[in-house]
N, C-alpha and C positions, 0 to 999 in steps of 0.2 A: 855839482853846483856850478852855475854859469859864472862868468867873470862879472865884475862890477858894472861893466858897460852893457851887459845883457840882462841885468836884473829886471824883473817885471815890475809893473806898477802895483803897489800894495793892494789897492781896492779892486783891481782887475787882474788878479794873479791866477794864471792857469797852469802854474808849475808846482813841483813838490817842494820847492824852497819857499821860505816864508820869513817875514821880518819879525823881530822880537826884541824887546828891551831887556837887557841884563847887565849886571855889574861885575866885570872881571876883577880879579884880585888886585890889580894895580890901579883900578879906577876908583874915583870917589863919588861917582854918580852913574846912574844907568845909561848905557849906550845902546843904540839900535844896531843890531847885527842880523845877519841872515843865516838861517839854519835849514837843514834838509829833513824832509819827512820820508821815512823808509816804509815800504809796504811789502806785504808777503806776496811773493809770486809763485812759490811752489812749496808743497809739503810732501815729503817722501816718508812712507812708512815701510821700513825694511825689516825683513825677517832675518835675524842674526843666527839662527840655528838650522835652517834648512835652505834649500835652493829655490824657494818660492820667489816669484817675481815681485818686486816692490810695488806697492800701491802709490801711485803718483797723482796728486791733485794740484792742478795749476790754476792760477787766477790771472785774468786779463782785465785791466781797468780801462774802460771805454770813456773817451772824452777827457775833460780837464777836471782837476779837483777844485773844490770850493773852499774859500777862506772867508770867515765872517769876522766882523768887528768884535774886539775884545770887550766884553761887558762885565768883567770881574769887578766886584765892588771894592776890592782891595787895591786896585790899580789907579794911579793918578791919571787924570784925563790926558795930560801931555805925553804919557807913556802908552797910550792905547793905540792900537793899529789893527790891521786885519790879520790876526794871528791864530784865530780859532779854526782848527781843521774840521771841515764838515764832510770830507771824503768825496767819493765818486758817485755820480748818480747811477751809473750802470756798471755791473761787474759780471764777468763771465767765469763760470766754474767748469773746468775740463777735467775729466777723470780718465786716467790711462796714461801709458808712457808715450804713445804716439808712434812707436816703431813696431807695434803689433796690431795695427789697424787704426781706424778712426776712433777718436776719443768721444766719450759721452759728454754732452754739453748742455748746461743750463745757463740762463741769463737772469739776473735780478736787477730790478729797478727800485731805487730807494728815494725816500724823502730825505732832504738835507737841512730843512729848516731855514732856507735862505730868504724866503719872502719876508719883507720888512727889515732886512739888514740895512745898516746905515751906509750912505754914500758920502763922498767928500763934501758935497754941497749941503749936507744936512737932510737931504731927501731920503726916501726909503726905496729899497729895491722892490720890484714886482716880479716874482719868480713863479713859474708854473712847472709842474711835472707832467710830461706828455707820455702817455703809455703807447703800446704797440698798435692800439686801435685808433689812435689819434685823439683820444680823450685827454682833457687837461684838468688839473686840480691845483689849487694854490699850495705852494711848498711852505706851509706854516711851521713856525719854530717848534711847536709842541709835538710835531710828527717826525722831527729829525731822527734819522736812524731806522725808522720803520720801513718795512718793505711795501712798496706800492704794487709791484707786479713780478711774477715769476714765470719765465718762459722755458719750456722743455723742448729741445730739438731732437730729431731722429739721431743725429750724431754731429760731430764737428763739421760745420759747413752745410749740414743737411737742412731739410725743411722743418718748419715749426710744427710740432705735434700737439702741444697743449699750452694753455696760458691760464693763469689765475691772477685776478686783480682784486685788491682789497681797498676799500674806501673807509678811512677812519672818521670818527666823529669825536668831539670833545666839548667840555664846558669848564669854565673857570670855577674852582672850588675855594680858592684863597688867594689873597694878594698881599704882598709885603713891600713897603717902600724901601728903596735902597739908597735914598739920599742921606748924605753924611752932613748933619748940621754943624759939626765941629770942624769939618775939613771940606770946604767948598771945592777943593781941587779934585775931589773924588765924587763923580756923579755917575749914576747908572739907572737905567729904566726900572720900573717896578718889577718885582719877581712874582710870576703867576704860577700857581699850582693848578694842574688840569686833571680832570678825570676823563680818560680816553677809552674808547671801545671801537671794535670793528663795526662800522655802520652797515656795510654791504660787502658781499663777495660775489664776484662774477667769474665764471669759468667757461672756457671754450675748448673743445676737443675735436681734433680732426677725425672724421669718419672714413670708412673704407673707400667711399666714392669721392673723397676730397672735400666734401662739405663740412660745415662746422656744427657741432652740437653745442648750443649755448644755454647755460643755466645761470640763475641768479638767486641770491638770498639776501634779504634785508632784515635788520634787527632794530627794535626800539627798546629804550631803557627807562627805568623809573629814576626817582631822585637819589636812590641809594646805589645806582649803577648796576642794578640787576635787570636782565632781559625780561621784558613783559610780552612782546609779540615778536614772532619770527615768521616772515612771509617767504615761503619757498615757492619761487616762480616756476621751478622745474624747467622743462624745455620751453625756452622763450618763444619758439615757433608754435607752441600748442597753448592756446588761451585757456584750455580746460585742465591744465596740468598744475594749477596753483593749489597750495595748501597753507593754512595759517595755524600756528600754534600760539596759544595764549597761556601765560603762566601767572598765577597769583601766589602770594607769599603769606605765611604765618609768621608774624614778627612780634618780638618783645624788645622794644627799643631801650627799656630800662636795663636789660641784660645784654644789649648789643647782639641779640640773635636776629639777624636780618636776612639770611640767605636760605631759609628752609622753605621749600616749595609746598604750598598747600593744595594747589590744583594745577594740572597740566591738561589742556584740552586742545585737540587738533581737529580741524574741520577742513573740508574741501573749499576751494575758492580763495579769493583775496581777503586779506585782513580788512575788516570793516564792512565787507559785503554780507548780504543776507541770503538765506536759502541754501547754505552749504550743508553737506552731510557730515555727521560726526564720524571721525576716523577712530579716535580714542579719547577717553576722558577718565583721568585718574585723580582721586582725592586722597589726601594724606592728613591724618590727625596725629597729634603729638602729646606725649606725657599723659595719656588717658583722658584727655579733654575731647570735647566735641569738635567736629569739623569747623575750621575757622578760628578756634580759640587760640589765644596767644600761648606759645610754648614756654615751658619753665626750664627744662633741661635740653630738649631737642630730641628725645627718644621717639622713634616712630612706633606708635602703638596700634595704628589701624590704617589699612590701605583699602580703598574702595574703588571699584571700576563700574562704569556705566553698564546698565543691563542691555540685553539684546534689542529690546523694543525702544530703548532710549528714553524711557519714562522714569527711571530711578537708578539707584546705585545698589550694588551688592558688595559685601565685604569679601575681599580677595585674601586677606591675611591679617591676623592680629598678633601682637607680640607683647609679652610681659617681661619685665627686667628686674634684676636684683638691685641691691643698694649700690653696687659698683657699676651699674649701667650695662651689665652683661645680660643677653637674652636667656631666660630660663624656661619660658613656655611660648611656643608659637602655634597658631591655629591657622589651618588652611581654609579654603573656600567652603568646605563641608563642615567647618568648625571642629575638625579633628586635631588633637593636640600632639605636638612633639615637644618633649621636655628635656632639659639639660640640667644635671646636678653636678656641682663643682665640689672638689675636696682639696683644701678646706673651703668651706662655703664663704667665709669672709675673713678679712684681716691679713691675707697673705696671697701670694701668687699660687694659683691652683696647680697641683701635680697630677690631678685626674679629672676627667670629665666623662660623665655617663649620659649618653643620648638615648632616649626611649621614644620610639616612633608610635603612631596611633595603634599598632597591633601589639604593643608591649614588648617588641624586640629591642634589645639594647646593643649599643656599641660603646666600648670603653676605650678612651685614649689616655695613656700615661705620658708624662712629659718631665723633662729636666727643668725645674723652676728657675735655675740660674740662666740657662741659655734659651729656654723655650723650645727645645728640640724634642720632637716626639720620640719616645723610647720604646713604646709598645702599643699595639692596637689589638683589642679582643672583640671579635664579632659576636653576633647574636647566638651562634652555636658554641661559644666558648673557645673558638679557635684563635690562637694568639700568634701575632707577628712581633718579633723583637728586633730592635736596631741598636747598633753601637757606633759611636762616632769618635774621631780623633780630636786632638786639642784645638783644631781649627774648625770644628763643626762639620767635617766631611764624613759621609757615610763610609764605614769600613767593614761592617759585618751585618748580615741579615739572617734571621731565622724565620723561615716561612712556617705556615700552619702545621706542616708535617714534621717539623723539627722542634725539639724542646730544649731551649737554652738552659732552663732550670735543672735539667737532668744531666747537663754536661755534654749534650750532643753537639757535634760539629755544626757550624753554620751552613745555611743553604748557599750563601754567596759571600765572598770576601773581595774587598777592593783595596788596591794599593796605588798611591799617587807619587809620582816622581816629577818634581818641578825644578828645573835648573836653568841657569842663564846661558849655558854653553851647549846644551843638548835639547832635542825635542822633548816636550812634556808627554808623559805616558800615564794612562790609567789602565791598570791590569785588573782583570776580573777573573776570579776563580769560582766556577759554578759546580755545585755538587751533582754528580751523576748517579744513576740508579745503582751502580755497583759500589758506591761509597767513595770512589775516586773523584778527582776534580779535573774539569777541563779548563784550560786557560785561554783567555782571549785578551787582546790589547787594543786600545785606541791611542793613536799617536797624533799629537797636535804640534803645530809649528809655533814659532815664537810669538804669534798673535793669538794663540789658543784657537786656531781654526783646525778642524779635524783634517788630517792629511792621509791617514791610512787606518784601516780597521782590520786587524789580524785575528782570524778565527780558525785555528788549526782543527778544531772539532768539526768543522764543516768542510771536509775535504781540503784542509789546509788552505782556506781561502784568504787572500789578502786583497782588500779593495782599496784602491787609491782614490783620493779626492783632490782635484785640482781647483785652485782658486784663481780665477782670472783677474787681472788688474782692473778691469772695468766691467760693469754690468749694465746693459740697456735698461732704462727705467720703463716700467709698464705704463701704458696709457690709463686714463681714468677708469674705463670699462674693465681693463685687466685688473686694476687695483681693487675694484669692487668685487670681482670674481675671487681674487685671492683672499680678500677679507672674509667673504662668505665661506670660502673653503677652510680658512683658518678657524672660524667659529665652529665648524663641524668637526674639526680635528684634522681631516685631510691626510694625504699620504705621508707627509713628513711626520705627523704624530704617530702613525702606524710604524714607521721605521724606527722612531726613537724608542718605542716600547721594547724593541729587540736589543737595545744597547744598554750599556752600563751607565754609571754616573758621568757627568761632564767633569772637567778639571776642578770645578768648584765643589764637587762632592754631592751635587744635587742629582738624585736619580729620577728619571722621568715618571716612574710608576711607584716609587716608594717615598715615604716622608723624608724630608731633608732638613737642612738647617733652618734657623728661625724664620718664620714667615713663608716657608716653602711647603709645609704640609701639616697634617694633624688637625686637631680641632682649633678653630680660630682663637678661642679664648685662651688657649695654652701657648700661643706663639709668643 
């Protein structure tokens, strides 16, 4: 806190100290004093049970903080001053300790809502937010705290690798006067409620040759705040890379059903242009009604897709529901049915679901009705898997199809969990071998439940260590797209997980786990 002779001017304050009126215990009226604003500069996540390096996240605040005029309607005018903290426009986030190489760095630019703030002479401020491309936008109050731009650098002090810029839009939905007729000493401007949305998003990514790949997307909304058109410009350097998606809705305003999409159509070219080719066109009907009919409950009963010649639509799937809104029969594009029978059928949470496919093959799922945990699965050949859980819902025993729990046979696998504050967390797996004995393996986790070692004596006494570095370079946009596609296909990580036992939470990657993790959806 600076001395009194160095205190800033309240309306032009670029420091972390700020004026505020308060009433000390010994005073009979509010007095103006100066207080200090503290900001977070570092967050350390330390592992208390292993020798893992701490994860350190540091924050650098660029420029000066902003302080706005106090508009609280409970404050008398004579006690108002510039005491509303609006933060910093630019904040850098650095990940890493700094003594093990350069830290990863991102930079974020924010709206602070300072445009229109009061000045001592009664006039209003005019404040703009300037992005890294030199573009400007008014720093309107309704956008305060929202991110304008995010910049990702190669590393600390390195070159810029990618940038994402968001342009919000808004409209006033309600206004309330805050004038106090009984107390003229309290005046405040009207309070507005806004409906805000992202209006456009622009991205640029550095390519291998140093050039920039620039993309853009704009969205328009209807009176209910739902998106109706999305213009994907694609590569801005390619005028033929545009696509437009139009969405219409099936609504029942009496029941406040406003968000159900009735049709989604994507064509090439800009929105509003003619002559584009249809990329996709899907129509959805609800509650057994025709396409475009107002929904009653919102159950999807028919999905249609445009035909190959573009002259009509064909049914891709149909669904029928029971009184509880659970799907009981679904039909594919060939009108072949897959049915689901629940036990009990009504009145209680089901403990069993039998799914019958178009060939008449069945799969039966049994579940604990209290926790929704799958306890057994019987396939079309009558082969049964059984699962047992502990009181926390963690998988502890599994009987595969070649082991019979009902006959008292030992399980195919057993899992034991040890979680403590002072030692590494371990998950021990005992797997049945052909000779009837068990092999034991263990996964060891650090204090942040990151896997540190996988001990598998059955495989030539292998012990694989896993190191977790304090920082990880962020992939570029093209890398992220590749990783996303790879994740959807399963990828190498999924293949490796199939060879492991459960994680510390008891969820096995290939066996039904706790509620919401496996089994028939209706039984979760």
